[in-house]
matplotlib code that plots the C-alpha trace (Angstrom):
import matplotlib.pyplot as plt

x = [0.3, 1.1, -0.1, -0.3, -2.0, -2.5, -3.4, -4.5, -6.0, -8.2, -5.6, -1.9, -0.9, -3.7, -1.8, -0.8, 2.9, 2.4, -0.6, 1.8, 4.6, 1.7, 0.9, 4.1, 4.9, 2.1, 2.9, 6.3, 4.8, 2.3, 5.3, 5.1, 8.3, 6.9, 8.3, 7.0, 6.6, 5.9, 6.5, 7.0, 7.1, 8.0, 10.4, 12.7, 13.7, 15.9, 18.1, 21.4, 20.7, 24.3, 24.7, 25.0, 21.1, 18.7, 15.2, 12.6, 12.3, 9.4, 10.0, 12.8, 11.1, 8.5, 11.6, 12.6, 8.9, 9.3, 12.8, 14.8, 17.0, 15.8, 16.3, 15.9, 13.1, 10.3, 11.2, 12.5, 11.4, 11.7, 11.0, 13.2, 12.1, 13.8, 11.4, 7.9, 7.5, 10.5, 11.8, 15.5, 13.9, 16.3, 15.2, 16.5, 18.6, 20.4, 19.5, 18.8, 18.3, 15.8, 12.5, 9.8, 6.4, 4.8, 8.4, 8.1, 4.2, 5.2, 8.4, 6.1, 5.8, 9.3, 9.2, 6.9, 8.5, 11.4, 8.0, 7.0, 10.1, 11.3, 8.0, 8.5, 11.9, 10.3, 7.3, 9.5, 11.5, 8.5, 5.5, 2.9, 4.0, 2.4, 2.4, 1.3, 0.0, 0.0, -1.8, -5.5, -6.5, -9.2, -7.5, -8.9, -6.4, -3.4, -5.1, -4.0, -0.8, -0.6, 2.0, 1.6, -2.4, -5.1, -3.1, -0.5, -3.2, -4.8, -1.3, -0.5, -3.6, -3.5, -7.0, -6.8, -8.3, -8.9, -7.9, -9.0, -8.2, -11.2, -8.4, -8.6, -12.3, -15.0, -13.4, -16.7, -17.3, -14.0, -14.3, -17.6, -16.4, -13.2, -14.8, -17.7, -15.0, -13.1, -14.4, -16.1, -12.9, -10.9, -14.3, -13.2, -10.3, -11.5, -12.0, -12.7, -11.4, -9.9, -10.3, -7.5, -6.3, -9.4, -9.6, -13.0, -15.8, -15.9, -19.8, -20.4, -18.8, -20.9, -24.2, -21.8, -19.8, -23.3, -24.6, -21.0, -21.3, -24.3, -23.8, -20.3, -21.7, -18.0, -17.1, -15.6, -12.6, -11.6, -11.3, -7.5, -6.6, -4.6, -0.8, 2.0, 4.8, 8.8, 9.0, 9.6, 7.6, 7.0, 8.8, 6.0, 3.3, 5.0, 3.8, 7.2, 8.1, 5.4, 5.8, 7.3, 7.9, 9.1, 9.9, 12.5, 16.2, 18.1, 17.0, 18.2, 17.2, 17.3, 17.1, 14.1, 15.2, 13.1, 14.5, 15.3, 15.8, 16.3, 15.2, 14.6, 18.6, 16.8, 14.5, 16.5, 16.5, 12.5, 14.1, 15.5, 12.8, 15.0, 15.5, 12.9, 13.6, 12.1, 12.4, 13.0, 12.5, 13.1, 16.6, 14.3, 13.4, 16.9, 16.7, 20.3, 20.0, 22.6, 22.4, 21.7, 22.0, 21.6, 20.2, 20.4, 19.5, 18.3, 19.2, 21.9, 23.1, 19.2, 18.7, 21.8, 20.8, 17.9, 19.1, 21.0, 18.1, 16.4, 19.3, 21.3, 24.7, 25.0, 23.1, 25.0, 27.9, 26.7, 25.8, 29.2, 31.4, 29.2, 30.1, 27.3, 27.4, 26.8, 26.4, 26.1, 24.5, 25.4, 24.2, 24.4, 28.0, 29.1, 27.5, 29.3, 32.7, 34.6, 32.7, 30.7, 31.0, 27.9, 29.9, 27.8, 24.9, 23.9, 21.7, 21.4, 22.1, 24.6, 28.1, 29.4, 28.6, 30.4, 29.4, 29.1, 32.9, 33.1, 34.8, 38.1, 37.0, 35.1, 32.6, 32.5, 29.2, 29.4, 27.0, 28.0, 26.4, 28.3, 25.4, 27.1, 26.7, 29.2, 31.1, 33.7, 35.1, 34.9, 38.5, 38.2, 38.8, 39.1, 38.0, 35.2, 31.7, 33.4, 35.0, 33.4, 33.8, 36.4, 37.8, 36.7, 33.1, 32.0, 29.3, 26.9, 25.1, 24.9, 26.3, 23.8, 25.4, 26.4, 29.5, 32.8, 34.8, 38.3, 40.2, 42.2, 44.3, 45.1, 41.9, 40.5, 38.6, 36.3, 35.7, 38.1, 36.0, 36.3, 38.0, 40.6, 39.7, 39.2, 36.2, 34.4, 35.1, 35.7, 36.9, 39.5, 37.2, 35.6, 32.3, 31.1, 31.4, 29.7, 29.7, 28.3, 27.1, 23.4, 22.3, 25.4, 22.7, 21.3, 24.2, 22.4, 25.8, 27.5, 24.5, 23.9, 27.4, 26.9, 23.9, 25.6, 28.0, 25.5, 23.6, 27.7, 27.6, 23.9, 25.0, 23.1, 23.4, 24.2, 22.1, 22.1, 19.2, 18.5, 18.5, 20.0, 23.2, 21.2, 18.2, 17.4, 16.7, 14.8, 12.1, 12.1, 9.4, 7.6, 7.2, 5.6, 3.4, 2.2, 1.6, -0.2, -2.8, -3.3, -3.7, -6.4, -8.2, -8.9, -10.6, -7.1, -8.9, -11.1, -7.7, -6.2, -8.9, -8.5, -5.4, -6.0, -8.7, -6.5, -8.9]
y = [-0.3, 3.8, 6.3, 9.3, 10.9, 14.0, 15.0, 18.5, 20.0, 22.3, 24.1, 24.3, 21.1, 18.5, 16.3, 16.6, 15.3, 11.9, 11.2, 11.2, 9.6, 6.7, 6.0, 6.0, 3.5, 1.2, 1.6, 0.5, -2.5, -3.2, -3.6, -1.0, 1.8, 4.8, 8.7, 11.7, 15.1, 18.8, 21.9, 24.3, 23.7, 26.8, 25.7, 26.6, 23.1, 21.4, 18.5, 18.1, 15.2, 12.7, 15.3, 18.4, 19.9, 21.6, 20.4, 20.3, 17.8, 16.9, 15.6, 13.5, 11.9, 10.8, 9.6, 7.1, 5.7, 4.9, 3.5, 5.5, 8.3, 11.7, 13.5, 17.4, 16.5, 15.3, 18.8, 21.7, 24.9, 25.9, 28.6, 29.2, 32.9, 35.6, 38.1, 38.1, 39.6, 38.1, 34.6, 32.6, 31.3, 27.8, 26.4, 22.8, 22.6, 25.8, 29.6, 32.3, 35.0, 36.9, 37.7, 39.5, 38.2, 39.9, 40.1, 36.2, 36.0, 38.2, 35.8, 32.5, 31.9, 31.5, 28.4, 26.1, 24.5, 23.7, 22.0, 20.2, 19.0, 17.7, 16.0, 14.3, 13.0, 11.5, 10.2, 8.1, 6.6, 5.3, 3.2, 5.8, 9.6, 10.5, 14.3, 17.0, 20.4, 22.8, 25.1, 25.2, 25.2, 27.7, 30.6, 32.8, 35.3, 32.8, 31.0, 32.7, 31.4, 28.6, 26.5, 23.5, 23.0, 22.5, 24.5, 21.8, 19.2, 20.5, 20.6, 16.5, 15.1, 14.0, 12.5, 14.7, 13.5, 16.7, 16.4, 17.6, 17.9, 17.4, 17.4, 21.9, 21.4, 22.6, 19.9, 19.4, 23.4, 23.7, 20.5, 21.3, 25.2, 24.3, 21.6, 24.7, 27.3, 25.0, 25.9, 23.5, 22.0, 21.5, 20.1, 17.3, 16.3, 16.0, 12.1, 11.5, 13.6, 12.0, 13.3, 13.2, 13.7, 11.8, 11.0, 9.1, 6.7, 6.8, 5.7, 9.7, 10.9, 8.2, 10.4, 14.0, 11.7, 10.3, 14.5, 15.2, 12.7, 13.7, 17.8, 17.7, 14.5, 12.6, 9.5, 10.2, 7.8, 7.5, 8.8, 8.3, 8.1, 10.6, 9.0, 9.2, 9.4, 10.4, 11.9, 15.2, 17.6, 21.2, 23.9, 26.4, 24.7, 21.9, 21.5, 20.5, 24.5, 23.8, 20.4, 19.6, 16.5, 17.8, 15.6, 13.5, 13.3, 14.8, 18.5, 19.2, 23.2, 24.6, 28.6, 29.2, 31.5, 33.5, 32.1, 29.2, 26.1, 22.4, 22.1, 18.4, 17.9, 17.4, 15.2, 12.4, 13.1, 12.0, 8.4, 8.9, 8.1, 10.0, 12.9, 16.1, 17.9, 21.8, 24.6, 27.9, 31.7, 33.7, 33.4, 33.2, 29.8, 28.7, 26.0, 24.7, 22.7, 19.2, 20.8, 24.2, 24.8, 27.6, 26.0, 27.1, 30.3, 31.5, 34.9, 34.3, 37.7, 39.0, 36.2, 37.0, 40.5, 39.5, 37.3, 40.3, 42.3, 39.9, 39.9, 36.3, 37.3, 37.6, 34.4, 32.1, 33.6, 32.7, 29.3, 28.3, 29.9, 27.3, 24.6, 24.2, 22.7, 24.5, 23.9, 25.8, 24.1, 25.8, 29.4, 28.9, 27.9, 30.8, 32.8, 31.2, 33.1, 36.1, 38.0, 37.8, 40.0, 39.8, 42.9, 42.3, 42.2, 38.5, 38.0, 41.2, 44.9, 45.0, 44.6, 43.5, 42.2, 41.0, 37.2, 35.8, 35.5, 31.4, 30.4, 32.0, 32.0, 34.9, 34.2, 36.2, 35.4, 35.0, 34.5, 30.7, 28.6, 25.3, 22.4, 19.0, 15.5, 14.6, 11.7, 12.0, 10.7, 12.2, 12.3, 14.9, 13.3, 15.0, 14.4, 16.6, 16.2, 14.0, 11.9, 8.5, 9.2, 6.5, 9.0, 6.7, 7.1, 7.4, 10.3, 11.0, 14.7, 17.6, 21.2, 23.9, 27.3, 30.7, 32.0, 31.0, 30.1, 31.1, 30.2, 32.2, 30.0, 25.6, 25.5, 22.4, 20.7, 18.0, 16.0, 14.9, 14.2, 11.4, 14.6, 14.4, 18.6, 19.0, 20.6, 21.7, 23.5, 23.0, 25.5, 25.4, 23.7, 21.3, 22.7, 24.5, 23.2, 24.1, 22.5, 22.9, 19.6, 19.4, 16.0, 15.1, 14.3, 11.3, 9.4, 7.9, 6.0, 8.9, 10.9, 8.1, 8.2, 12.0, 11.8, 8.8, 12.1, 13.9, 11.3, 10.5, 14.2, 14.8, 11.3, 8.9, 5.9, 5.3, 3.6, 1.7, 1.8, -0.5, 2.2, 1.4, 3.4, 6.2, 7.5, 7.4, 2.9, 4.0, 6.0, 3.1, 1.3, 4.4, 4.9, 0.6, 1.7, 5.3, 2.6, 0.0, 2.7, 4.2, 0.8, 0.3, 3.8, 4.0, 2.4, 1.1, -0.6, 2.4, 4.4, 2.1, 2.3, 5.7, 6.0, 3.2, 5.2, 8.7, 11.4]
z = [-0.5, -0.9, 0.8, 2.6, 6.1, 7.9, 11.3, 12.0, 14.9, 16.3, 18.1, 19.2, 21.8, 21.0, 20.8, 16.9, 17.1, 19.5, 17.2, 14.6, 16.2, 17.4, 14.0, 12.4, 14.8, 14.1, 10.3, 11.3, 12.9, 10.6, 8.3, 6.2, 5.5, 6.9, 7.1, 9.4, 7.0, 8.6, 6.0, 8.4, 12.5, 14.7, 17.7, 19.9, 20.1, 17.1, 16.2, 13.8, 10.8, 10.2, 7.6, 10.0, 8.4, 11.5, 11.7, 14.4, 17.0, 16.9, 13.0, 14.7, 17.4, 14.6, 12.8, 15.6, 15.8, 12.2, 12.5, 10.1, 10.7, 10.3, 7.3, 7.1, 3.7, 7.3, 8.1, 5.3, 7.3, 10.7, 12.1, 15.6, 17.7, 18.4, 19.4, 19.9, 16.1, 14.4, 13.7, 12.5, 9.6, 9.1, 5.2, 4.4, 7.5, 6.8, 8.5, 5.7, 8.0, 10.4, 9.8, 11.4, 10.6, 7.9, 6.2, 6.2, 5.7, 2.0, 1.2, 1.7, -1.2, -2.7, 0.1, -1.8, -4.8, -1.4, 0.5, -2.4, -3.4, 0.2, 0.4, -3.4, -2.1, 0.8, -0.8, -3.0, -0.3, 1.8, 1.6, 3.8, 4.7, 8.0, 7.8, 11.2, 10.6, 13.1, 15.1, 13.4, 9.5, 10.8, 11.3, 8.5, 8.8, 8.0, 4.9, 2.1, 1.1, 3.6, 4.1, 6.5, 7.1, 4.4, 2.1, 1.9, 2.2, -0.7, -3.4, -1.7, -2.2, 1.3, 3.9, 6.6, 10.4, 12.8, 16.4, 19.4, 22.6, 25.2, 28.4, 28.1, 27.5, 24.3, 22.1, 20.6, 19.9, 18.4, 16.2, 15.1, 14.3, 13.1, 10.4, 9.8, 9.1, 6.3, 2.6, 1.0, -1.5, 2.5, 4.0, 1.0, 2.9, 5.5, 6.9, 10.9, 13.4, 16.7, 20.2, 22.3, 25.9, 27.3, 31.3, 32.4, 31.9, 27.8, 28.3, 29.6, 26.3, 23.8, 23.5, 22.7, 20.1, 18.0, 17.9, 16.6, 14.1, 13.3, 13.4, 11.2, 8.9, 9.8, 12.2, 15.0, 14.8, 18.4, 22.3, 23.1, 26.8, 28.4, 28.2, 30.2, 28.4, 28.6, 24.8, 23.3, 23.4, 22.0, 23.7, 22.9, 25.1, 27.0, 30.9, 31.8, 33.3, 35.5, 36.4, 40.4, 42.0, 45.5, 48.0, 45.9, 47.5, 44.9, 43.2, 39.4, 38.8, 35.2, 35.6, 33.1, 30.3, 27.6, 24.8, 26.3, 23.2, 23.4, 26.8, 25.8, 26.9, 30.7, 30.0, 30.9, 34.5, 35.0, 34.2, 37.8, 40.6, 43.2, 41.3, 41.5, 37.9, 38.2, 35.8, 37.9, 37.3, 40.1, 42.2, 45.4, 44.1, 44.2, 46.5, 47.1, 44.9, 43.9, 40.3, 38.7, 34.9, 32.9, 29.7, 25.6, 24.4, 21.2, 22.5, 24.4, 25.6, 25.6, 28.1, 29.8, 30.1, 31.2, 34.1, 34.7, 35.4, 37.4, 39.9, 39.3, 39.2, 42.9, 43.5, 41.3, 42.5, 46.2, 44.7, 43.1, 45.7, 48.6, 46.5, 44.4, 41.1, 37.8, 34.5, 31.3, 28.4, 24.6, 25.3, 29.2, 28.8, 26.7, 29.5, 32.2, 30.5, 30.8, 27.7, 25.0, 22.1, 19.0, 17.0, 13.4, 15.4, 14.9, 17.6, 19.6, 19.6, 22.4, 21.1, 23.8, 27.7, 30.2, 31.1, 35.0, 34.5, 36.2, 33.0, 31.4, 28.1, 25.7, 23.2, 19.7, 17.8, 14.3, 11.4, 10.1, 12.2, 14.2, 13.5, 13.6, 15.3, 18.6, 19.3, 22.5, 25.1, 28.5, 29.9, 33.0, 36.4, 39.6, 43.6, 43.8, 41.6, 39.2, 41.1, 40.2, 36.1, 34.8, 31.8, 29.2, 29.1, 25.6, 24.5, 21.6, 21.1, 18.8, 18.7, 17.3, 18.1, 16.7, 17.9, 19.2, 22.3, 22.9, 26.2, 28.0, 28.7, 28.8, 31.0, 32.1, 28.7, 29.9, 26.5, 22.9, 19.9, 17.9, 15.5, 18.6, 19.0, 23.0, 23.9, 26.9, 30.1, 33.8, 36.6, 39.2, 41.7, 39.8, 40.5, 37.1, 33.9, 30.7, 26.9, 23.5, 23.3, 23.6, 24.5, 26.9, 29.8, 27.1, 28.1, 30.5, 31.8, 32.7, 34.1, 36.8, 38.1, 38.4, 40.0, 42.2, 43.2, 44.4, 45.7, 48.2, 48.8, 50.3, 52.4, 50.4, 49.6, 45.3, 43.0, 40.2, 38.1, 35.2, 32.8, 29.0, 28.7, 26.4, 26.3, 23.0, 24.0, 26.8, 24.3, 22.1, 24.7, 24.9, 21.4, 21.4, 24.3, 22.3, 19.5, 21.6, 23.5, 20.2, 18.3, 21.1, 21.4, 17.4, 14.5, 12.8, 10.0, 8.8, 9.4, 6.7, 4.8, 4.5, 3.5, 0.9, -0.6, -0.7, -1.3]

ax = plt.figure().add_subplot(projection="3d")
ax.plot(x, y, z, "-o")
ax.set_aspect("equal")
plt.show()
C-alpha cells in the first residue's frame, strides 16, 4: 500500500505530534516503510542530522518511531523565534536570515518549491507519509499562502484527520467550529475526527460523540486517553516548565530563560526516581539544588541581560562559592565566560556584554552557525563532582550554536571529540562546567555516575538504575507503549482504508 495521511488539530497542543508518532510506529509494526513530514515547524527545540542539517525535534521523534534516520526533508522549514515578532528562518537545515512576521508572510511563496521537492523525495523513498499540521487550519487570517495545513493537504492530495483535546474543555465546539470554517474544497479532505487526552468513563462521552457525528457528518475514529510518556514535546506548549516533584532526594534546577532552546536536553533526569527536575525563573526559587543548569538560548546576550535584570548575578556566585555544581549548556555555557561579543549584530543589538565570569573564556558571535553531531570520550576526572568518572565514558550528542569560544589559557577541557578536538570546560575547583554538546545527559551511564556523586555528597546511598546506556534506547519502549494505546483507541482498520482510498 502506498499513500499518505495528515493529522491536523483544532489548536496547538492537542497532541498532533504524538498522534503522528503513534501512527508512524503502528505502520512500522505492521511492516510498512513510513516517514513523517511537517512542512513548517516553529520551535526552539531542534536537532542536527548526521549531515549537519538542523530540523525540529518533533519530526526527529516521529522518525525514531518510524525506525528510520532523521532527514532534513521531514521538516524543510523551521522557524526559531528570536522575539515576539520575529524568527530565524531555517530552510532545508540552514539559516537564511531573521525575519519579522509580515516580511516572512510576504516571502512564503518562495518556499513552495522547496517544500514540494522535500515531500516528493520522502514519498519516493517510503510507502506511507504521515503529515503533521500546525496550530489550526481554521486560522482564517493565515489561510492565504498556507504552507502547513489545508494548503499543503490540497497540494499533496492528503486525506485529513482532525484531532481535538478534550482535557482543556470545549472539544465539541472546537471540532465543530473548525470544520465549519473550512471551505467546501478543504472540507472534502476531512475523513474523520479524533478526540485526544480523555480522562474518565467513555460511556459518559458517547451521547456527545453521536451528536457530533450527526452535526459534522464525519465519523469519530476514536477517543485516545491521556497517556503518561517520557518523549520530546514542543517548547511553546510544554507542561514540563510547571511540573514539580517535590520530596525527592536530589534537586536539579534549570533556569527558565525567555528564549530557552532545547529544553529536551534535561528530559533524561525524569527517568531517575529520586530526582526532582524543576524549572525556575527567579533567584528566590533557588533552593540549594544539587545541580543548577543554565540551558541553551536562541538569543544568548539578551537572555544574559535578562538574568542580570532579574538579579541572578550574586545568587549564582554565592551558589558556586558554597560549592554548588553549576552547569552551562550551549548558550548557558557561553554565559559562564568572561565576555560575549556580537560585533555584527548576529543575535543582539548589544556589541559586548560581560559574562558571569566563572570560566576563563570569551565568545564572539559569528554569522556562521555550527551544526554537527558529536561523538566523544569524557576525559575529565577529579576528587570533586567527577570523582566517579573513569575518564573513558563514551558520549554522543550534537552542537547547534552561533559564536566561537576562545579560552584565555589552557583551562580544563572535559571531553575529546572523535576528531581529536578537545571541548567543554570546567573551573579549577571542579564545580562549574560547560559544554556545547546538546544531549550530554542522554548518555544515561554518564549521567548516572554524576548523580551518584550528588547522592554521596548528600549522604545517600548510590543507585544503579536498570536503565539502558542511552536515552534513545529507553524511548523505544515509550514508542511501543504509545502505539499500543493508540492502536486500541482508534479504528485502525478504518484508518488504513482512509490511507488506501486517498482523496
